[in-house]
N, C-alpha and C positions, 0 to 999 in steps of 0.2 A: 504493500500500500504506500509505503514511504517513497519508493522509486516511481510509482505512478504519479504521485503528487509533484515530484520534482520534474518529471517529463511534462506534465500538464502546465507547470509554471513556464518552462522554456517555450512551449508551443504557443502559449497565450501572450508571452512577453511582447511580440511585435504589435499587439493590439494597443499598447500604451504609447507607441511611437507616433511622432508627428513630423511632417516634412513641410518646410517653408521655403519660399523664394522671395527675395527682397530686391528692391531697386534702391540704391544708396548713392549719396554724393555728399561732398563736404569740402571744407577749407583745410589745406595742408600747409603747415609751417615747418620748413625743412632747413637743415644745416649740413655742413660737411665737417665731420669730426677728424682731428688729427692733422689739420693744416699746419705746416711747420712755419715758424717765425711770422705768424699772422699778427699784425698790429690792430686790425679792425675787422670784425666779422658782422655781417648783417644777415639775419635769417631770410630765406626766400619764402614768399607767400604764393602758394600755388593751389592746386585742386586735386581731388581724387574722386572718381566716379566709376560706377560699375554695378554689378549685381552679386547677390549672395545666395547660397544654398545652405540651409540649416536642417539637420536631422536630429531630433530630440527624442531621447528615451527617458521619460519621466523628467528628473531635474538635470540630467546630464545629456550632452549631445556633442556633435561635431559640426563645424561650420567651415565652408570654403566659398569660393566665388572667383570672379575675374574683374580686375580693376585697371583703369588707366590712371597713373599717378604722375603728377608734375613735381619734381624735387629740384634741389640745387642750392645755390648760394647767391646772395646779392652783395655787391660792393665789398668783396673780400680783399683786403690790402695786404701786401707782403713784398717779398724780394724775389726777383728773377735773376738767376745766375747764368751768364753766357760767357764762356772762355775766361772764367775766373774774374769776371767783372759783374758788379751787382747793380740792378736797376729797380727803382720803386715801381711797383706794378699793382694793378687791381683787376679783379675778374668778376664777371657776372655770368652765370650759367644756369640753364633750366632744362635738364634732360627729362624726357618722357619715358616712363617704364610701363610695360604690361606686367601686372602683378597678380600672382596666385597665392592667396593666404590659406593656411590650414590651421584651425584652432580647435581646442577643446573648450566646451561651453558649460558653464554651471548656472542654472536658473534658480533665482530666489523669489518665490511669490511674496508680494507685499499686500496687495488687495486683489479683488476680483478683476481680472484682465489688466493688472498692473504688476510687472515683474522687473526685478533687477537682474542683469546678466553680467557675468564675468567671463572673459575669454583669455586664453593663453596658448600660444602656438608659434608658428614660424611662417615665413613667406619666401617665395621665389620670384624673381623679377628679371625681365629682359628689356633692355633699353633699345628703343627703335627710332627716336627722333629727339630733337632739341637743339637750341641755339645758345650762343654765348657771345661775350665781348671781352677782349683783353685790352686794357689801357696801360701804356707805358707812361707813367706820370712824369718822368724826367724830361720827356720830349713832347708830351701832349699827343702821342700817337695812339690810335685805336684800331683794333683788328677784329672783325667778325669771325666767329668760329662755329663749327658744327660740333655738338657735344660728343659724338662717338666717332669722329674722324680725327686724323692726326692734325695737330696744331702747328702751323708754320708761319714764321715771320721771315720774309725773304727780302734781302737787299735793303734793309733798314739803314739809313745814313750813318747811325752810330753803332747799332747792335750788329749789323751784318745779317747773318742767317741764324735762325733758331727753329728747332723742330722738337715737338714733344708728342707722345701718344695721347690720343683722346681718351675719353672715359671708357672703362670696360663695360661691355653690354650686359654681362650677367651680374646679378646681385642676389644676395639672400641674407636672411637675418631672423630675429625674433620679433614677435608682435604680441601686444597685450592691450586689453581695453576693458572698460566698464560702461554699461549702458542701461538706459531705462526704456522699457517697452510699455506703452500705454495703448491698449487695444491692439491696433496694427501699426502704430507709429513708433519708430525707434529713434532715440537720441543717444549718441555714443561718443565717448572720447577714447582715442587709440594712440599708441606710441609704437613706432617701428624702429627697432634697434639693429642697424645694419652690421653684418659681420664680415662682409667681403670688401677687399680693397678695390674701390671703384676707379682709382687712378694709379697707374704705375709710375708716372712722372707728372707731378702736379705743377702747373706752369708758374706758380708763385711761391715755390719753396726752394731754399738753397740746396737741399738734398732730399732724398726720399726715405729718411729714417722712419718717419711716421707713416702709418697706413691711413689713407683717406677713406672714410666710411660714411654712409648715409645715416642721418638721424631725422626722423619725421614725426611730428605730433599733428594729429588731425582730428577734427570734429565732424562727425557723420550724422546726417539726417536721412532716414530711410522709411520705407513702407514694406511690411511683411505680408505676404499672401499665403495662407495655408493651402497646401495641395492635397494633403491626405492626413488621416488620423486613425 
């Protein structure tokens, strides 16, 4: 009889599951961690939009989805080294990533149709587009760049030629968040902690001892639609 009850429990467990799909978007405030010899750093204000899929088993579940995220840095000042000469330089860059998060979710009921949700997991991202601007402050020169293409300064009157690799297209890291769900409306705060070196050679550091990684805080507003229960 004991084993029959256990078997009945596992057979009936899927009845407690719920599947949701959500449309989400929000404001992303990002930065690049590990920039060497930076005098001034300004966070970049971008966006993050996409959809989510959430599969809940009672209070626990798993969430994934697909997002487009604009990250980067604004007006980061530092030093550019070319042939053992140093130049005051600033950089603005806003790469776009296709991002796939996977998180464990814990649901805390507060009132009827009001829930607090906590999520913890990771993300994988692929950079596909984005622009930037390098300014050499000593000479008032500016150069437009593409985020994921090699950076070249050619035949500058004082600097001569300089080439650096663009951003690495692949990124991954940890993600966590806490949100409030009221009926089908979701309001959530998230933090993405990048673990991958997104620049092999950063244009405004004297050397590459530090690894340059993405850091992003974003606020999400979404709508969840229940597909099954």
